[in-house]
DOKOLRO-838207 format. One record per residue (C-alpha): residue number from 0; residue in three letters; x, y, z. Coordinates in Angstrom, 3 decimals. Example, Ala and Ser with C-alpha at 12.3 -4.5 7.8 and 13.67 -1.06 7.14 Angstrom:
BEGIN
+-----+---------+----------+----------+----------+
: num : residuo :       c1 :       c2 :       c3 :
+-----+---------+----------+----------+----------+
:   0 :     ALA :   12.300 :   -4.500 :    7.800 :
:   1 :     SER :   13.670 :   -1.060 :    7.140 :
+-----+---------+----------+----------+----------+
//
This chain:
BEGIN
+-----+---------+----------+----------+----------+
: num : residuo :       c1 :       c2 :       c3 :
+-----+---------+----------+----------+----------+
:   0 :     MET : -114.308 :   94.391 :   -0.493 :
:   1 :     ILE : -110.602 :   95.476 :   -0.320 :
:   2 :     GLU : -108.282 :   93.877 :   -2.761 :
:   3 :     GLN : -105.361 :   92.078 :   -1.363 :
:   4 :     PRO : -101.839 :   92.788 :   -2.479 :
:   5 :     ALA : -100.341 :   90.300 :   -5.186 :
:   6 :     TYR :  -97.739 :   88.915 :   -2.710 :
:   7 :     THR : -100.296 :   87.673 :   -0.374 :
:   8 :     GLY : -101.157 :   85.031 :   -2.793 :
:   9 :     PHE :  -97.708 :   83.891 :   -2.809 :
:  10 :     GLY :  -97.351 :   83.735 :    0.999 :
:  11 :     PHE :  -94.898 :   86.642 :    1.621 :
:  12 :     SER :  -94.796 :   89.339 :    3.842 :
:  13 :     ASP :  -94.580 :   93.147 :    2.733 :
:  14 :     GLU :  -90.890 :   93.296 :    3.602 :
:  15 :     GLU :  -90.261 :   90.014 :    1.804 :
:  16 :     TRP :  -92.095 :   91.020 :   -1.280 :
:  17 :     GLY :  -89.941 :   94.229 :   -0.937 :
:  18 :     LEU :  -86.716 :   92.243 :   -1.242 :
:  19 :     LEU :  -87.967 :   90.283 :   -4.258 :
:  20 :     VAL :  -89.129 :   93.257 :   -6.108 :
:  21 :     GLY :  -86.039 :   95.173 :   -5.477 :
:  22 :     LEU :  -83.720 :   92.764 :   -6.576 :
:  23 :     PRO :  -84.124 :   92.883 :  -10.094 :
:  24 :     GLN :  -83.454 :   96.773 :  -10.389 :
:  25 :     ALA :  -80.570 :   96.077 :   -8.076 :
:  26 :     VAL :  -79.069 :   93.161 :  -10.204 :
:  27 :     VAL :  -79.101 :   95.637 :  -13.151 :
:  28 :     THR :  -77.392 :   98.528 :  -11.281 :
:  29 :     ALA :  -74.697 :   95.997 :   -9.789 :
:  30 :     ALA :  -74.313 :   94.122 :  -13.354 :
:  31 :     SER :  -73.870 :   97.827 :  -14.702 :
:  32 :     ALA :  -71.454 :   98.745 :  -12.084 :
:  33 :     ALA :  -69.151 :   95.637 :  -12.436 :
:  34 :     GLU :  -67.312 :   97.345 :  -15.160 :
:  35 :     SER :  -67.131 :  101.332 :  -15.168 :
:  36 :     ASP :  -68.502 :  101.804 :  -18.756 :
:  37 :     GLY :  -69.190 :  105.462 :  -19.114 :
:  38 :     THR :  -72.473 :  107.017 :  -19.599 :
:  39 :     ARG :  -73.573 :  105.841 :  -23.009 :
:  40 :     ARG :  -72.645 :  102.283 :  -22.430 :
:  41 :     THR :  -74.268 :  102.561 :  -19.059 :
:  42 :     MET :  -77.504 :  103.484 :  -20.342 :
:  43 :     ALA :  -77.433 :  100.601 :  -22.909 :
:  44 :     GLU :  -76.988 :   98.267 :  -20.103 :
:  45 :     ASN :  -79.922 :   99.813 :  -18.205 :
:  46 :     ALA :  -82.044 :   99.535 :  -21.193 :
:  47 :     ALA :  -81.205 :   95.860 :  -21.705 :
:  48 :     GLY :  -81.928 :   95.140 :  -18.173 :
:  49 :     MET :  -85.111 :   97.053 :  -17.957 :
:  50 :     GLU :  -86.121 :   95.221 :  -21.430 :
:  51 :     THR :  -85.524 :   91.743 :  -19.622 :
:  52 :     ILE :  -87.243 :   92.594 :  -16.370 :
:  53 :     SER :  -90.376 :   93.882 :  -18.567 :
:  54 :     ALA :  -90.291 :   90.775 :  -20.711 :
:  55 :     GLY :  -90.735 :   88.760 :  -17.183 :
:  56 :     ARG :  -94.318 :   90.040 :  -17.252 :
:  57 :     GLU :  -94.817 :   87.319 :  -19.909 :
:  58 :     SER :  -93.232 :   84.409 :  -17.866 :
:  59 :     ALA :  -94.863 :   81.153 :  -17.385 :
:  60 :     SER :  -94.079 :   81.754 :  -13.709 :
:  61 :     PRO :  -96.794 :   83.448 :  -11.985 :
:  62 :     LEU :  -94.122 :   84.746 :   -9.490 :
:  63 :     VAL :  -91.745 :   86.016 :  -12.117 :
:  64 :     ALA :  -94.750 :   87.631 :  -13.950 :
:  65 :     ALA :  -95.951 :   89.280 :  -10.761 :
:  66 :     VAL :  -92.553 :   90.539 :   -9.385 :
:  67 :     ALA :  -91.921 :   92.041 :  -13.108 :
:  68 :     GLY :  -95.156 :   93.602 :  -13.201 :
:  69 :     GLU :  -94.781 :   95.330 :   -9.818 :
:  70 :     VAL :  -91.370 :   96.544 :  -11.143 :
:  71 :     ILE :  -92.775 :   97.965 :  -14.288 :
:  72 :     SER :  -95.470 :   99.523 :  -12.440 :
:  73 :     ARG :  -92.990 :  101.318 :  -10.028 :
:  74 :     VAL :  -90.451 :  102.536 :  -12.526 :
:  75 :     GLY :  -92.074 :  102.696 :  -15.946 :
:  76 :     ASP :  -92.708 :  100.515 :  -18.970 :
:  77 :     PRO :  -89.546 :  100.565 :  -21.308 :
:  78 :     GLU :  -91.874 :   99.915 :  -24.094 :
:  79 :     ALA :  -93.549 :  103.402 :  -23.207 :
:  80 :     GLY :  -89.998 :  105.174 :  -23.387 :
:  81 :     ALA :  -89.504 :  104.766 :  -19.584 :
:  82 :     GLU :  -85.454 :  104.614 :  -18.657 :
:  83 :     LEU :  -83.701 :  103.972 :  -15.466 :
:  84 :     PRO :  -81.738 :  106.921 :  -14.239 :
:  85 :     VAL :  -77.888 :  106.072 :  -14.649 :
:  86 :     ILE :  -76.724 :  105.482 :  -10.984 :
:  87 :     SER :  -72.936 :  105.304 :  -10.192 :
:  88 :     PRO :  -72.517 :  104.039 :   -6.694 :
:  89 :     PRO :  -69.729 :  105.507 :   -4.688 :
:  90 :     ASP :  -68.300 :  101.908 :   -3.897 :
:  91 :     PRO :  -69.285 :   99.474 :   -6.674 :
:  92 :     ALA :  -67.729 :   96.747 :   -4.750 :
:  93 :     ALA :  -69.757 :   97.137 :   -1.637 :
:  94 :     MET :  -72.845 :   97.617 :   -3.663 :
:  95 :     ILE :  -72.105 :   94.442 :   -5.613 :
:  96 :     ASP :  -71.571 :   92.692 :   -2.367 :
:  97 :     ASP :  -74.816 :   93.852 :   -0.933 :
:  98 :     VAL :  -76.998 :   92.885 :   -4.113 :
:  99 :     LEU :  -75.130 :   89.358 :   -3.680 :
: 100 :     ALA :  -75.934 :   89.036 :   -0.241 :
: 101 :     ARG :  -79.679 :   90.183 :   -0.682 :
: 102 :     ALA :  -79.785 :   87.459 :   -3.535 :
: 103 :     GLY :  -78.729 :   84.723 :   -1.163 :
: 104 :     GLU :  -81.617 :   85.994 :    1.063 :
: 105 :     ALA :  -83.915 :   85.884 :   -1.775 :
: 106 :     ALA :  -82.765 :   82.210 :   -2.512 :
: 107 :     ALA :  -83.534 :   81.076 :    1.169 :
: 108 :     LEU :  -86.712 :   82.971 :    1.194 :
: 109 :     LEU :  -87.757 :   81.243 :   -2.081 :
: 110 :     ALA :  -86.727 :   77.999 :   -0.872 :
: 111 :     ALA :  -88.986 :   78.223 :    2.037 :
: 112 :     LYS :  -92.078 :   79.779 :    0.608 :
: 113 :     VAL :  -92.438 :   78.711 :   -2.914 :
: 114 :     ASP :  -92.151 :   75.430 :   -4.946 :
: 115 :     GLU :  -89.011 :   74.555 :   -6.586 :
: 116 :     GLY :  -90.239 :   75.577 :  -10.227 :
: 117 :     GLN :  -91.170 :   79.165 :   -9.083 :
: 118 :     ALA :  -87.991 :   79.598 :   -6.926 :
: 119 :     GLY :  -85.852 :   78.294 :  -10.029 :
: 120 :     ALA :  -87.758 :   80.606 :  -12.447 :
: 121 :     TYR :  -87.200 :   83.732 :  -10.287 :
: 122 :     LYS :  -83.441 :   82.768 :   -9.649 :
: 123 :     HIS :  -82.851 :   82.088 :  -13.387 :
: 124 :     TRP :  -84.663 :   85.375 :  -14.425 :
: 125 :     LEU :  -82.151 :   87.460 :  -12.233 :
: 126 :     VAL :  -79.245 :   85.508 :  -13.902 :
: 127 :     GLU :  -80.767 :   86.457 :  -17.268 :
: 128 :     ILE :  -81.113 :   89.989 :  -16.329 :
: 129 :     ALA :  -77.403 :   90.300 :  -15.180 :
: 130 :     GLU :  -76.486 :   88.273 :  -18.370 :
: 131 :     GLN :  -78.296 :   90.708 :  -20.978 :
: 132 :     VAL :  -76.900 :   93.800 :  -18.915 :
: 133 :     VAL :  -73.186 :   92.521 :  -19.027 :
: 134 :     GLY :  -73.490 :   91.748 :  -22.792 :
: 135 :     ALA :  -75.371 :   94.843 :  -23.773 :
: 136 :     ALA :  -72.326 :   97.019 :  -24.333 :
: 137 :     SER :  -68.670 :   96.055 :  -25.019 :
: 138 :     THR :  -66.281 :   97.269 :  -22.779 :
: 139 :     GLY :  -62.753 :   98.801 :  -23.958 :
: 140 :     GLY :  -62.076 :   99.694 :  -27.470 :
: 141 :     ILE :  -61.805 :  103.052 :  -29.197 :
: 142 :     LEU :  -65.033 :  105.099 :  -30.240 :
: 143 :     GLY :  -67.204 :  102.014 :  -29.264 :
: 144 :     ILE :  -65.210 :   99.940 :  -31.615 :
: 145 :     GLY :  -63.558 :   96.657 :  -30.483 :
: 146 :     GLY :  -63.134 :   95.756 :  -26.939 :
: 147 :     ASP :  -64.358 :   92.898 :  -24.874 :
: 148 :     ALA :  -68.108 :   92.053 :  -25.040 :
: 149 :     VAL :  -67.933 :   90.918 :  -21.514 :
: 150 :     SER :  -65.176 :   92.260 :  -19.064 :
: 151 :     ASP :  -63.658 :   89.739 :  -16.601 :
: 152 :     SER :  -65.357 :   91.880 :  -13.721 :
: 153 :     GLU :  -68.712 :   91.414 :  -15.539 :
: 154 :     ARG :  -68.264 :   87.991 :  -15.967 :
: 155 :     ARG :  -67.331 :   87.667 :  -12.353 :
: 156 :     PHE :  -70.398 :   89.459 :  -11.058 :
: 157 :     ARG :  -72.367 :   87.326 :  -13.227 :
: 158 :     ASP :  -71.062 :   83.978 :  -12.191 :
: 159 :     ARG :  -71.112 :   85.114 :   -8.479 :
: 160 :     LEU :  -74.814 :   85.680 :   -8.800 :
: 161 :     SER :  -75.492 :   82.333 :  -10.466 :
: 162 :     GLN :  -73.420 :   80.583 :   -7.728 :
: 163 :     VAL :  -75.305 :   82.467 :   -4.983 :
: 164 :     LEU :  -78.517 :   81.606 :   -6.388 :
: 165 :     ASN :  -77.622 :   77.909 :   -7.572 :
: 166 :     ASP :  -78.624 :   78.623 :  -11.092 :
+-----+---------+----------+----------+----------+
//
């Protein structure tokens, strides 16, 4: 007997599942790119995002748990020392707009395919990922001291993501 992919149990196509699985990492990158922080701070933001994605494996939502498990199986488990590479998009604003557009597509897809509880859990998880990333490293300050916990541009990304997802 051939084992069916996890997404078939939720009624998603391969392309739809790809959107849902790719979005958490894209949110990490976009939230980090919202404010140019330097490599050390970006690494801290990536680590916070991966921890939040990883924690999704323990979610009461079967959808969130399955997506988180798929992401971690693809990129590595942060508990085993895996780290995301630091990505500096050439055009952060365009990348952020793309992630927000994909988040809107995901929200519409979820509304059509899964119950409100599953959709809400996934959308809330994405906003929580963004929240953890933008709060992981302060911006500004000198030698890591002082600065804003969350910059205006980071707050704007998080709030726009929440608005797109109606979370």
